[in-house]
C-alpha positions as CSV (number, residue, x, y, z in Angstrom):
1,X,104.3,-37.6,-89.0
2,X,108.0,-37.3,-88.3
3,X,110.0,-35.5,-91.1
4,X,113.2,-37.1,-92.3
5,X,115.5,-34.0,-92.1
6,X,116.3,-34.0,-88.4
7,X,116.9,-37.8,-88.0
8,X,119.0,-37.9,-91.1
9,X,121.2,-35.0,-89.8
10,X,121.8,-37.0,-86.7
11,X,122.8,-40.0,-88.8
12,X,125.0,-37.8,-91.0
13,X,126.8,-36.4,-88.0
14,X,127.5,-39.8,-86.6
15,X,128.4,-41.7,-89.8
16,X,129.0,-39.5,-92.8
17,X,132.3,-37.5,-93.1
18,X,132.0,-33.7,-93.4
19,X,134.0,-33.9,-96.7
20,X,131.4,-36.1,-98.4
21,X,130.3,-34.7,-101.7
22,X,126.8,-33.2,-101.8
23,X,125.6,-35.6,-104.5
24,X,126.5,-38.7,-102.4
25,X,125.1,-37.1,-99.3
26,X,121.8,-36.5,-101.2
27,X,121.9,-40.1,-102.3
28,X,122.0,-41.4,-98.7
29,X,119.3,-38.9,-97.8
30,X,117.0,-40.3,-100.5
31,X,117.7,-43.9,-99.6
32,X,116.9,-43.3,-95.9
33,X,113.6,-44.4,-94.5
34,X,112.3,-43.0,-91.2
35,X,110.3,-45.2,-88.7
36,X,108.9,-43.7,-85.5
37,X,107.9,-46.6,-83.2
38,X,105.8,-46.5,-80.1
39,X,106.9,-48.5,-77.1
40,X,106.6,-52.3,-77.8
41,X,105.8,-51.6,-81.5
42,X,107.9,-53.7,-84.0
43,X,109.4,-53.1,-87.4
44,X,109.2,-56.3,-89.4
45,X,111.9,-57.2,-91.9
46,X,110.5,-60.5,-93.1
47,X,110.1,-59.3,-96.7
48,X,113.2,-57.1,-97.0
49,X,116.8,-57.4,-98.1
50,X,119.6,-56.9,-95.6
51,X,119.1,-53.6,-93.8
52,X,121.5,-51.1,-92.1
53,X,119.7,-49.5,-89.2
54,X,120.6,-46.3,-87.2
55,X,118.9,-45.7,-83.9
56,X,118.1,-42.0,-83.8
57,X,116.6,-42.1,-80.3
58,X,115.2,-44.6,-77.9
59,X,116.2,-48.3,-77.3
60,X,115.4,-51.4,-79.3
61,X,115.8,-55.2,-79.3
62,X,116.6,-57.2,-82.4
63,X,114.4,-60.4,-82.4
64,X,114.9,-63.5,-84.5
65,X,111.8,-65.5,-85.4
66,X,112.0,-69.3,-85.8
67,X,109.3,-71.8,-86.5
68,X,106.3,-72.4,-84.2
69,X,106.4,-68.8,-83.0
70,X,109.7,-69.3,-81.2
71,X,111.5,-65.9,-80.8
72,X,115.0,-65.1,-79.6
73,X,116.3,-61.7,-78.4
74,X,119.5,-61.4,-80.4
75,X,120.8,-58.0,-79.3
76,X,119.9,-54.7,-77.8
77,X,120.7,-51.4,-79.4
78,X,120.6,-47.8,-78.2
79,X,120.6,-44.2,-79.6
80,X,123.5,-43.4,-81.9
81,X,124.3,-47.1,-82.7
82,X,124.4,-48.6,-86.2
83,X,123.6,-52.3,-86.8
84,X,122.7,-54.7,-89.5
85,X,119.6,-56.7,-89.8
86,X,120.3,-59.9,-91.9
87,X,118.3,-60.8,-94.9
88,X,115.6,-63.4,-94.0
89,X,116.9,-66.9,-94.5
90,X,116.4,-69.7,-91.9
91,X,114.9,-67.0,-89.7
92,X,113.1,-63.7,-90.1
93,X,113.9,-60.6,-88.0
94,X,112.2,-57.6,-86.4
95,X,113.2,-54.6,-84.4
96,X,111.0,-53.9,-81.3
97,X,111.0,-50.6,-79.5
98,X,111.8,-51.0,-75.8
99,X,110.9,-47.3,-75.4
100,X,109.4,-44.9,-77.9
101,X,112.1,-44.6,-80.5
102,X,112.9,-43.5,-84.0
103,X,114.9,-45.5,-86.6
104,X,116.5,-44.8,-89.9
105,X,116.8,-47.8,-92.3
106,X,118.8,-48.2,-95.5
107,X,118.7,-51.1,-97.9
108,X,122.2,-52.5,-97.5
109,X,123.0,-53.2,-101.2
110,X,122.2,-49.6,-102.2
111,X,123.9,-48.2,-99.2
112,X,127.1,-50.1,-99.9
113,X,127.0,-49.0,-103.6
114,X,126.8,-45.3,-102.5
115,X,129.6,-45.9,-99.9
116,X,132.1,-47.3,-102.5
117,X,135.2,-45.3,-102.5
118,X,134.3,-43.6,-99.2
119,X,136.9,-44.9,-96.8
120,X,135.5,-43.1,-93.7
121,X,132.0,-44.5,-94.2
122,X,133.3,-48.0,-94.7
123,X,135.5,-47.7,-91.6
124,X,132.5,-46.7,-89.6
125,X,130.6,-49.8,-90.8
126,X,133.5,-52.0,-90.2
127,X,133.9,-50.7,-86.6
128,X,130.2,-51.3,-86.0
129,X,130.4,-54.8,-87.4
130,X,133.5,-55.7,-85.3
131,X,131.7,-54.5,-82.2
132,X,128.6,-56.5,-83.0
133,X,130.8,-59.6,-83.6
134,X,132.6,-59.1,-80.3
135,X,129.3,-58.9,-78.5
136,X,128.1,-62.0,-80.3
137,X,131.2,-63.9,-79.3
138,X,130.8,-62.9,-75.7
139,X,127.2,-64.0,-75.8
140,X,128.0,-67.3,-77.4
141,X,130.6,-68.1,-74.7
142,X,128.3,-67.0,-71.9
143,X,125.4,-69.2,-73.2
144,X,127.7,-72.2,-73.8
145,X,130.1,-72.1,-70.9
146,X,129.1,-69.7,-68.1
147,X,127.0,-69.9,-65.0
148,X,123.9,-67.9,-64.4
149,X,125.8,-65.5,-62.1
150,X,128.5,-65.0,-64.7
151,X,126.0,-64.3,-67.4
152,X,124.2,-61.7,-65.4
153,X,127.6,-60.0,-64.5
154,X,128.6,-60.0,-68.1
155,X,125.3,-58.4,-69.1
156,X,125.5,-55.6,-66.4
157,X,129.1,-54.8,-67.4
158,X,128.1,-54.6,-71.1
159,X,125.2,-52.3,-70.3
160,X,127.6,-50.2,-68.1
161,X,129.9,-49.6,-71.1
162,X,127.0,-48.7,-73.4
163,X,124.5,-46.7,-71.4
164,X,126.0,-46.4,-67.9
165,X,126.4,-43.0,-66.2
166,X,129.3,-42.6,-63.8
167,X,128.4,-41.0,-60.5
168,X,131.0,-40.7,-57.7
169,X,132.7,-43.9,-58.6
170,X,129.5,-45.7,-59.2
171,X,127.8,-46.5,-62.5
172,X,124.0,-45.9,-62.8
173,X,121.9,-47.8,-65.3
174,X,118.4,-47.1,-66.4
175,X,117.6,-50.4,-68.1
176,X,114.9,-50.0,-70.9
177,X,114.4,-53.8,-71.2
178,X,112.2,-55.9,-69.0
179,X,113.4,-58.8,-66.9
180,X,111.8,-61.1,-69.4
181,X,113.9,-59.5,-72.2
182,X,117.1,-59.9,-70.1
183,X,116.3,-63.6,-69.3
184,X,115.5,-64.4,-72.9
185,X,118.7,-62.8,-74.1
186,X,120.8,-64.7,-71.5
187,X,119.0,-68.0,-71.9
188,X,117.8,-68.0,-68.3
189,X,114.4,-67.9,-66.6
190,X,113.1,-64.7,-65.1
191,X,113.3,-66.2,-61.7
192,X,116.9,-67.0,-62.1
193,X,117.8,-63.5,-63.3
194,X,115.9,-62.1,-60.3
195,X,117.7,-64.4,-57.9
196,X,121.1,-63.4,-59.3
197,X,120.3,-59.7,-59.1
198,X,119.1,-60.2,-55.5
199,X,122.4,-62.0,-54.7
200,X,124.5,-59.2,-56.1
201,X,122.4,-56.7,-54.1
202,X,122.8,-58.7,-50.9
203,X,126.6,-58.9,-51.5
204,X,126.8,-55.1,-51.9
205,X,127.8,-55.2,-55.5
206,X,124.7,-53.4,-56.8
207,X,121.7,-51.6,-55.6
208,X,118.4,-51.2,-57.3
209,X,116.3,-48.1,-57.7
210,X,112.7,-48.4,-58.8
211,X,111.6,-50.9,-61.5
212,X,114.4,-50.4,-63.9
213,X,117.3,-48.7,-62.2
214,X,120.5,-50.5,-61.1
215,X,123.6,-48.9,-59.6
216,X,126.9,-50.8,-59.9
217,X,128.6,-50.2,-56.6
218,X,131.7,-52.4,-57.1
219,X,132.6,-52.8,-60.8
220,X,135.9,-54.6,-60.0
221,X,134.0,-57.3,-58.0
222,X,131.5,-57.6,-60.8
223,X,134.4,-58.0,-63.3
224,X,135.7,-60.9,-61.1
225,X,132.2,-62.5,-61.1
226,X,132.0,-62.4,-64.9
227,X,134.3,-65.4,-65.5
228,X,136.7,-63.5,-67.7
229,X,140.2,-64.8,-68.3
230,X,142.6,-63.7,-65.5
231,X,145.5,-62.1,-67.1
232,X,148.9,-62.8,-65.7
233,X,151.6,-60.2,-65.2
């Protein structure tokens, strides 16, 4: 059984200011719930209020559940990231481990009450919320207006910013999600995602390594293929 101390210390280092009073810090510690998840295991939030989630380690996908067992990959999250799981309304939500992972969850109403008057904590939450909204807007535009090739380019550039490792002018990615996860997230078929990745490889923009490794060889070209607005001087 995983103890709470070490995961909470990682959360505190990432989110809580060092000047925070000990009584408030203890309040967050008591509120936190630790959830170790094996690969492909899910944490269901169907019966819970809105939650604030911190990924201690590993990688996850947030999944929305509609009627007739229709699921949608909403977002991917990685170690060190904070995100919000909405309260169930028209849909319910779960967080699925793409790799073995560990999560800390906090009931949002209680968390926000503790954070009242703590400007640094609220700024951290606001920054995380703005980042999530930016990714949602990007995804909405991609799903509504962009071609399959542009969607895949946008996805790879997003992963490069979040989990990419620069190596001699290249960016190496070790993707924890499956091609199926990628295709569901982008609103494409697995075959279409595979074709687009093959095209990028044939064009010398990327190379693949093993089952989940991708190296971005030409990020400027990938940027051009993403369908972003061309800025004028």
